[in-house]
Every structure is written in C-alpha cells, then in structure tokens.
C-alpha positions in Angstrom: -95.7 10.9 -33.0 -96.2 14.0 -35.2 -97.6 17.3 -33.6 -101.0 16.3 -33.0 -100.5 12.8 -32.3 -101.2 10.4 -32.7 -102.2 11.0 -36.1 -102.9 8.8 -39.5 -99.3 8.7 -40.1 -98.6 7.3 -36.9 -101.0 4.7 -37.8 -99.5 4.0 -40.9 -95.9 4.0 -40.2 -96.5 1.2 -37.5 -98.5 -0.6 -39.9 -95.8 -0.3 -42.8 -93.7 -1.9 -40.2 -95.5 -5.2 -40.5 -95.9 -5.1 -44.6 -98.5 -3.4 -46.8 -101.2 -6.1 -46.5 -102.4 -7.5 -42.8 -104.2 -10.4 -44.6 -102.0 -13.2 -43.6 -102.6 -12.5 -40.1 -105.5 -15.1 -40.3 -103.0 -17.7 -41.7 -100.8 -17.9 -38.9 -100.5 -21.2 -36.5 -99.1 -22.0 -33.5 -98.6 -20.6 -30.6 -96.2 -17.5 -31.5 -97.9 -14.2 -32.6 -95.9 -12.4 -34.4 -98.4 -9.1 -34.4 -98.2 -9.0 -30.3 -96.2 -6.1 -30.6 -98.3 -4.4 -32.6 -101.6 -4.9 -31.3 -99.7 -3.5 -28.2 -98.1 -0.4 -29.7 -102.1 0.2 -31.0 -103.4 0.1 -28.0 -100.9 2.9 -26.8 -102.2 5.0 -30.0 -105.3 4.6 -29.8 -105.3 5.4 -25.7 -103.7 8.6 -26.2 -105.9 12.2 -26.8 -105.9 13.5 -30.7 -108.6 14.8 -33.3 -107.4 12.0 -35.7 -108.1 9.1 -32.7 -111.9 11.0 -32.2 -112.5 10.2 -35.6 -112.0 6.8 -35.1 -115.2 4.7 -33.9 -115.4 4.8 -29.9 -115.7 1.2 -29.4 -111.9 1.2 -30.5 -110.8 3.5 -28.0 -112.7 2.4 -25.5 -111.7 -0.9 -25.8 -108.3 0.1 -26.1 -108.8 2.2 -22.5 -110.4 -1.3 -20.9 -107.2 -3.4 -22.2 -104.7 -1.1 -21.0 -106.6 -0.4 -17.4 -106.1 -4.6 -17.2 -110.2 -4.8 -16.9 -110.5 -8.3 -16.9 -113.3 -9.1 -19.1 -111.2 -7.1 -22.1 -108.2 -8.5 -21.1 -109.3 -11.8 -21.2 -111.2 -11.2 -25.0 -108.3 -9.6 -26.3 -105.8 -12.5 -24.9 -107.3 -14.6 -27.8 -105.3 -14.0 -30.9 -108.0 -14.4 -33.1 -109.7 -11.2 -31.5 -106.7 -9.0 -31.6 -105.9 -10.0 -35.1 -109.4 -9.3 -35.7 -109.4 -5.8 -33.8 -105.8 -4.9 -35.7 -107.6 -6.1 -39.0 -110.5 -3.8 -39.0 -108.6 -0.8 -37.3 -106.2 -1.2 -40.4 -109.2 -1.2 -43.1 -110.5 1.9 -41.3 -106.6 3.7 -41.2 -107.0 3.2 -45.0 -110.3 4.3 -45.7 -109.3 7.4 -43.0 -106.7 8.8 -45.8 -103.9 5.9 -46.0 -104.8 4.2 -49.4 -104.5 7.9 -50.9 -101.5 8.5 -48.8 -99.8 5.9 -50.0 -100.8 6.5 -53.4 -98.9 9.8 -52.9 -96.0 8.2 -51.9 -95.5 5.8 -54.6 -97.2 2.8 -53.2 -99.4 0.5 -54.4 -103.4 0.7 -54.2 -103.5 -2.8 -52.9 -103.7 -3.1 -49.1 
C-alpha cells in the first residue's frame, strides 16, 4: 500500500489482478467463487483509515467494518455471492469514477471498464 494507505492506486492494482472488467462476475455458475479472495482483500482495504476511504460512501466502509467484526446480519447478507459481487462491482465503478479511468488512460490502458 502507499503512504496514505490505501489510496486509489491500491484499489486499482487489486481490481486489475482480476482483469479490466468485472462484468463477467454475474455470469458465474457453480459453487466456486473466483472473486471470494478479491472480496476479502477489498474488505481489508475498506477498513483501513485513509483519506481515499473517507471519500467513499459510508455504506461501503460501514459494511466492511461490520463484516470484518463478524456481525451476523452483515456476514449472512454478504455470504451470498450475488451480494458480494454487487458490492464489488459498485465499488469498482466508483473507483473508476474517482480517478481510475483517467489513471488507466494515463498509463495507456483501454478506456473501457
């Protein structure tokens, strides 16, 4: 992580490990969730105190803290892969809007997410 951890680049690096587009996340079938580890890593980023995290909607941070603490309602809700995927996709889109797209363009990447 960076000095002001985590920051935009930390989220971008993590999402980019799973490809440029999370759109295929909803086409998954079966019991195995290849995005489960991504979700757990995102939770760890979201619970860290940083200026970037404070710029994110409170619901993301609150849900991450509740999940990390093991609050039963939140853990039950996020045990459903569809709910985890929805949260990941929403956060991914938000990160792209908060500078991820322009950062990707600067690095010579595609404009599509």
